[in-house]
N, C-alpha and C positions, 0 to 999 in steps of 0.2 A: 520246462521254463515256468517260473512263478508268475502268478497274476500281476505282481508288482512290476516284474520285468516286462511283461507284455504291455502294460500301461505306459511305460516309459518310451517316448518317441526317440530317445537317444540310446536305448538299452543294448544295442548290438555289441558294444565294446565290453560290457560287464558280465561277469559270471555269478555275482552275488547280488542279492536284493539290498536295497538301501535300508539301513537301520531305521526303525520307525521314528526314533527321536530325531535323527539327522534329517529324515524326510520332512518332519514338521518344522525343524529348526531352519532348514534352508528354503522352505516354501515361501513364496511371496503372494500367493493367490488371495489370501485374506485381505490384502490391501490393494494389490495392483489390479484386481478385477475392476476397479474404478476406471481403468484405461480401456475397458472393452469397446466403447463406441469408437475410440480413436484407432484401436487395433483393427477393428473391422474396416474402418475407413481406409487405413493404410493398406490392408490386404486387398481390398477391392481395386485400389489404384494399381497395386503391384500386379494383380491378375490381368488387368487391362493392358498393362505394359508388356507382360509376358506373352499375351496374345498377339500384340502388334509385332513383336520380334520373332514369333513363330515357335515359342516354347510350349504354349498352350493352344489348343484349338478353340474356335469360337464357341463350340458346344460346351467344352470344359469350362471356359470362362463364364458362360451363362449359368452353369451348374454351381460354380463357386460363388458367384454373386448372389444367386437365389438362396443358397445354403447359408451364407454369412448373414444375409438380411433376415432370414428366419431365426437364426441363432441369436442375433442381436435383439430381436423382438422378444424372444424368450427371456433373455437377460433383463431387459427393461421391464418385463412383466413379473419378474421375480420367480420364474419357473425353471431357470437354468440350474443344473446340478453341478456345482463347483467341486472339484476334487483336489485335495492337497497332494495326492499321489502324482498329479500332473503338474505340480510345482507352481505354475504361474498362469496368468491370463492368456498368454500366447498359446501354450500347449493345451490348455483346456479348450480353447476355441478351435484349434486345429484338430484335436482329437474328435470333438463333436462334429466338425465338418466332414472329416473322413468317414465317421460312422454314418453320417447322413447321406453322403453322395459317393462314397467309395474312392476309387483310384484318383479321380480328379482332385480330391481333397489333399492327397499325399503330394501332388505336384505343386501345390501353391507355394511351398517353401523354397522352390528352386530359385537360386540366385540371391538369396538373402539369409540372414542369421538372426537369431533372437537378439544379438548385440545391436545390429542396426535397426531392428524392428522396435525394440523398446526405446531406443534413443529417439526414433521418429514419433512413437506414441506420446512420449513425454512432451515433445515439442508441440505436437498438435493439441494436447491437453492444455499446456501453458499458454499457447497462443490464444485459444478460445477464452480462457479465464482472465488473461490480460485484458481482453476487450471488455469483459464484465467489470473488472476492477476499474478500468478507465472510465466506464460509463457511470459507476457509482461515485467515483472521484469527481467527475464533472457535475453530477447532481449536487454533491456537497458544496462545490465551488459556487454553483448557481444559488444555492440556499444562503450561503454566506453573503453574496452580493446583495440579495434581496434584503437581508437584515441590516447590512451596512448602509444601504441606501436609505432605509427608514431612520437611521440614527447617525447620519453624517455630522450632525451638530450636537448630539447628546454628549455632554461633558462627563468625563470620568477621570480619576487619577491615573496617571502613568507611573509605573514603578521601576525602580532599580533596587536590587538587593531586597525586594519585597517591601521597600520603604517608599512612601509617597515622594515622587520626584518632580514631575511637571504635569499640568493638566493636558489631557488629550481628548479625543472624541471616541466614543464607543465604535463608531464606524471606522475610524482610523485603526483601532486595535483589531477589529475583525479583518481589515484589509491586510494586516500583517500576517494573520493566519492564511489568508488567500494566497499571498506571495509564497509562503512555504509550500502550500499544496500545488501551486503552479510549477514549482521546481520538481516536486514529486512526480507530477504528471509528465513532465519532460523526461525524467529519468525512465519512467515506464515506457514512454514512446520510443526512447532510444534502445532500451532493452529489447523491445519487440522486434527490432531489426535483426538482432543476433539470434533471437529465438526462431525466426522465420527462415531457417536454413535447413535443408533436408539431408539427413544422414543415410537414408535408405539407399541401398546399392553399395554401401561400404562393406556389406556382408559381415563376416566375423571380425576381420581386421584388414584384409588385403584387397578387398574388392572381389569380383567373381569372374570366372572365365566365360560366363554366358553373355551373349550380345545385348545386354540390357540398355535401355534408353532412360537414363536418370533424369534428363530434362523433361521428358514426357511425364514421368511419375511426379516430379516436382510441380509441374503445371497442373496436373490433376488434383493434387493435394493443396494447391494454393500457396506453395512455398516460393520465395523469391528466387531461390537457386539451390542446386545441390551443394553439399559440402565438398571442399576442394581436396581433402585428404582423407583416405579411408581410416587410417589409424586414429586420427584426431576425431573423425566423425563418430566413431563408436565409443570413444573412451572419455571424452571430456564432458563435464557437467557445468562448465563455467557460465553457461546461459542461465541455468537454474540458480547458481550462486549469485549471479548479477541480479536476478529477480529478487532473491531473498535480501540482498543488500539494499536494493531500492525499497523493498517492503519494510525493512528495519528502519530506514530513514523516515518513511511515511508514518510508521507506528510511533516513532520517537516524537514526531510533530503532533500526532493525535494525543500522545501521552502528555505533552506540554499543554495542549488545549484542555485536556481532561483535568490536569492539576489546577488550572485557572478556574474551570467551571466548578470543580469541587469547592474551591475557596469561595468563589463568588456566590454560590448557592447556600453557603453557610449563614447562620444567623449573625455571625460576627461581621461579615461583609454585606450580605443581603443585596448584592448587585444584580442578580438575575433570579427569576423563577423558572424552574424546569417543568415541562409538562408532566403530569402525574404518570402518564404512560411509560415514562423512562425512569421512574423512581420506585422504590419499595418502602414498606414500613418496617417497624421493629416488632418482634414477637413479644416484647415485654414493655417497650416504651411507646405508648400510643401517639405521642406527639411527633415521632420521628418521620422524616421524609428523606430517605437516603438516596444520594445520586449514584445509583448502582451502575448505570451504563457508562458514564465517564470513569468511574472507579475500575470497572472491568476492563475497559479499553486500556487504561493505564497499566493494569496488571498484565494484560495479554501482550503488551510490548515485550515483556521479558521472554515469552516463549518464542516470539518471532526472532528476537536477537539470538536466542539459543539455537534456533533452527539454522540461522546463518553460520554460526560457529560450527555447528555439527557438519554442515556441508563443506565448509572450508577444511575442516579436519579430515573429513572423508577423502578429499581429493589430494591432500598435501603430499602423500608418500606413494602414490600409485604410479608404477611404471606403465608404459604403453604396452598393450592397448587395453582391452576391457578386462576388468577384474570383478569378482563376485562382490567386492566391497560396494559396488555401485547399486546393488539391490537396496542399500540403505538410503538411497537418495530420495525415494518417493514419499515416505511418511513425513519427513521434515518439509518437503515441498508442498505436499497436499495440505498439511496443517497450516503452513504459511498462507496459502491461497485462501483457505476457509476462514482463517482468522482475520485477514485483511478485508476480505469481502464482507464479513459480518460486521466488523468495526466500522467500515465505511457506510454500510447501509444504515446502521444505528445512528451514526452521526448525521448522515444526509437527512434522516427523518427528524432528528432531535434539534439540530442547530437552528433551522429557520423558525422553530416554534419556541425558542427561548424568549422570555420577556424581560427586558432590562428594567430594573427599578431605578428610574431616573433620579428620584429624590435622594436615594441612598448614595448613588454615584456622585451626585453634586455635593452632598455633605462631606463625603470622604475626600473629594478633590480640594475642599476648602481647608482640610487639615494638613499638617506637615509642611506648611509654608511653600506650597507648590509653585508660587509665582516668584520665588526668590531669585531665580535666574533672570526673570524678566526685569527685576529691579536692577540687577547688575548690568544687563544689556542697556537699560535706560541710562545709567550713569556713563557707560562707555560712549553712547551716542552724544552725551553732553561733554565729552572730552577727557574723561578719566581713564587711566590705564585699567585693563581688566583685572589685574591682580589687586590693585587698590580698591576697585569696585567690589571685588569678592570679599575683601576684609570689611568694607563698610556694610555690606548686606549681612555678613555674619554677625556684626554688632547689632543690627536691627532685628535679626532673628532671635538673638539672645534676649533682647528686650521683650519681644513677642512671647517667647517661651516663659519668661519670668512673670509676665502679666496675663498669660493665657489668652493672647489675642493674635489673630492673623495679621500679616503685614498690611493688608488692606484696611484693618481696623485701627492701626496706629494713626495718630494725628499728624498733620503736616509739620507742626512744630517739632514733634518728636523725631520725625524722619530727617528734618533739616538739622537737628543736632548732630547727625552723623555725616552730613555733607551739605554744603550750601548750594550745590548744584541741583538739589532736589527742589522742584517747584510743584505747583498745584496740578499740573498735568500728569503727575506721577500715578495718580489713582486710575488713569485710563489703562495703564499697563499692569496694574495690580489686580484687576478683575480677571476672573477665569475666562470669561468670554474674550477679553482683550488679549490675554495670553495665547489662547488657542488661535484667534484670528491672525496674530502676528506671525505665525509660522506658515506664511503664505508663499510657499515655493514647492517645487517638485519634490514629492515625498513627505511634505510637511503635513501637520494635522489640522490646518485651517479647513473649515467645512467645505469651501469651494474646491480646495485641492483634493479632499476626500471624494467629493462628487465627481471630479474629473477622473480620478483614478478608477472609480467604479465604472464610469462610462467606458473607459479604455478597456477595462477588464471584461466588460460585457461584450464589447466588439471582438475582443480576442477569443472569447469562448464561442461566440456565434460562428466564428470561422472554423472552429473545430467540430461543432455539433452538426 
């Protein structure tokens, strides 16, 4: 028997060694070794359960736990010798355990398969990293609220089609970002419920003939419940796809924030100053301060979207139950987790330290006739139909454009040429402050409404933390 066959824990069926290229091509240990802590965690719980139902003796269980604990310590210290010949993280650890403790190590795999083992490991991995992501997302939300609270009354232009539309406050704009992130957090919370289901005990596809106690194992591992169907338990990765879908939406939101920050930090806008720690310079142009962090987050959105499509495509044609295709689930999932965590950490550090340039924001808000809608609303309140008011204001804007003056800079006589309903009080609504203050309703940009929204958001987050 060849050394290769001796190393294979499943080699009894085969008479020939695996081709060296095929061995390397089919191995996953180069990336799934990341699951080692979760594999050990699941194996210890499985051993305790097998002991309770009489498959293992108490002494064998102790040997297994001690051996797995020592192996994990070696892995974490970088001293473990990973073997491609053993294919994956599960067989590497099992082989090392058997070499370390002998026969008891061979008994550990009783009542389970690599199919339910890997599905459990991935769920344990994702459950832990979902908590890390939710923590970073919460930190970003808190930073947004701090900045919004400082600038609940700081006026800036609101845009549609990237054209100046109406004045808003910087705090109101930041709270729009907050609302997007709040929905993202809710999606991750909901996703976590479906991640926290235990496939272990499904075995290869049909369950096992051993008298296992799946509820005990689920309790030991902190799962809410065991999976209800063994075929489904080992074969579907919809929980990972759902996580990637929620991640793609989060990254899309962060990409939108990034686009605005890149624009705002440009010399043309000059709305915000970014901390130097989140920017880089140019190798040739000494004056440059490049917003690398938001640009990179904007770019990384593409890889997360790609990972989602990869997983959807991976699953779309698979018959029940497990297929080797599912080996390809880990790298997109790992990459998504790492990308989302890194992006959130960068944003949670950067956003609270952005400094708005109030003067530039105010000057920009005065351009583009941002109070035109206020003048139309003023005329409607005086009894004019909105469509007629729309036409009157359009004529006034034309005059302002021709004379290079804002509506607030036109004289009362000039405004009255367009409608006799206009009186001296019109200038109260043509100021930026008046326009912003007039939106005094739930969801509006009036400073007191922004402050109310911030207070409610803080109360909501305090209930989660």
